[in-house]
N, C-alpha and C positions, 0 to 999 in steps of 0.2 A: 505492499499500499505506500504510495507519494507520500512525502513529509509534507502538509500543509505547507510551513515556510517556502519548501522547494517550489511546491505550485504556483503559489503566490508571485514568487521572483521570476519564474519562467513565464507567468502571465502578462508582467509588467516588461521584463524584456521585449516581448512578442508587440507590445503594444506602445511604448514609450520608451524607446531606446534611449532618450538623451537624460531623461530623469533616472533610467536601470543603471548607465554607466557613472550618472554622478554621484549615485549610492554607493557604488565601488569605493569610495574614498572615507566611508563611514568602517572606521577601525573596528567598532565592538560588534560582534555579530548580531547580538540581542537588538541594540537601537537600529543597527540596519534592518534589521526583519520589521521592527515597529513602521519605520519608514516608506518601508515595500509597503505592507499593509495599506496607510495612505494613497500612497500610489496605484495600488491595484482596485480600491475604492474608486478611485477615479477612472481605471481604465474599463472598470464594468459598465460605467455612465457612457464612456466613449464610441466604445462600440454597441450599444444598442440602435442607433441608426443604421447601420451596417446590417442589422440582424432581421429589422423590419423595413417596411417598402413605405406604411403609410405614418402620417405624421398623428394620427391619434393613436396609432397603435404603439409608437414609441414614447408619446404623453403617458399612456397607462402603464408603462413599464416604469417611468421616471416615477409616476405615484406611488407604484409599490415601492421604488426606494425610498420615498419621502416619508412613507409609512413606517419603514422597518427602521429609521431613525427614532421613533418613541423607545423601540425596544433598545438600540445601542447606547442612548444615553440615559436609560433608564438600566441598564448594566443588565439586562436581559438577552443574551444573543439568541440570534436566527439558530436554532440547532443544524446542523446539517451543513449550513452555508459556508463555506471557510473563509471569506472576505468579513461578511458580516460578523461571525466568531472572533475571529483578531481584532476587527475594528473597534468591537464593545471591550475588548481587554484595552487597546490601545488607548481609548478617550479615556478610559477610567484612572489608567494609571499615568498620563499625561495632562490629564485635565483641561483636554480640548473643549471649544465652546461648542454649541450646537449652531448656530447661524450661518457659518460659514460654509458647511455644509446644505442646511436648507438653500442657502443664494445660489449655491453651485447647481443644484438639482434643479431649481427654478431657472435658472439661465440656459441649463440643458433644453428643460422645454420651449423656452423660446426661440433657440437656435432650432429644434425641428419646426418651429412656425414661421421660418425666415427672419428673425429679426438680428440684428446685429449683433456681433462677440463684444459680452460685457468683459472687460479685460480685468476688473477688479474681481469679479466672480470665480472667473476659469482660471486665474492664474495669480492674482494678488493673494487673495484668503488662502487657495492650496499651501503656498509658498508659505505665508505666517505660519498657519498649521505646522507644515515641516519644518519649519524654523523652531516651533515650538517641543516638539518631540527631541529633536537634536538638543538644544540647548536651553530649553525651559522657556517660561512667559517671560515677556518685559523687553520683547524686542521686535517687538510686529513693526513697529513704524521704522524700522531704521530697513525692512525689504519691501516698501512701497515700491519704490521707483526701481527697483530689480524686477519686481514681479510684472510691473508695467513692462520693462525692457523685455522680458523674455514674452509677456502676450504679444506685443508688437512683432518679434522675430517671428514668432509662430503663426500668425495671421498673416506673414507675407510683406510686413511692413518695417522691411530692412533697415532703411534710411534713419525713419524713427527711432528705431531700436537703437542705433548707434549712437542716434544724435542724445540719446537719454544717458548713455553709458557714463558722462562725468559726473553726473548729476546722484546716477545711482551708485557710484563706488565712494561718493563722499558720504553717503548715508549710510553706507557698509562700513565704515571704520571702527565704528564700534562694535561691530557683530561677532560674537566669539566665534574663533577658528572652528571650534567642532559644528558648528552650524552651517559651516561655509557649502558644504556637499548639497542643501537644500536651494543655495541660490544659483550655483555655478551653472545650471542650465542656460541660464540669461546669458552666457557668453558666446552660445550656440545661435548666432542672428540668421543663421540660413537654414532651413528645415532639410536642405537637399543636400548639403555637405557630404561627404562621404566618413560613414564610421571612423576608420582610422585618424581620419583628420579631426572628428570629434573628442577623438580621444587623444589627442595632442594638448587638442584647446582646452580640455577639461584640467589637463594635467597643469598645463600653465596657468591658468585660471585659479586653481589650488594652492599652487606656490605661491602667487602673489596674494593670494585673498584679493582680488578685484574681478570683475565682471568683464 
């Protein structure tokens, strides 16, 4: 029987290679698994539109996920669902707040109905949660611009992402080093960059502590 942590790790690698690569810089295996749990939750949401063709059907699946958040934040895991079981544990141990999760789900509902990307919902909130997992609370404000930079790059706005780099790096100066793997994907401003080059850019970003 496959190890649940390995299953989630494989899931993230298949769906979100940028953040999977960045997570390799988390040296503590248990903490890295917690980070991967967050990313696996997002991977579940990201792949819904690829599995259904009708916006209404996609919305129904997102509503199901929104309802599952009741159990996640009440500490009652959805038994038999590896992502929800792991997420319930991570939320409790790291004191994560529910609002960014609900906001992310609602943003996905908007996207299947043709609404524009909400950069803060899709990218800033998840980055802030990831930073809290790696370094505890109190660092959310430091990663807002990095989250937006990441979002601009992911949505094809490469020039705007690069223009935000200096502002993002200025805000990151007070970020603990152990939190940086959650921020490092922002340095990848072009989604089509080959994986070997992504690896090099991530190494350089982590060594410098700059995106």
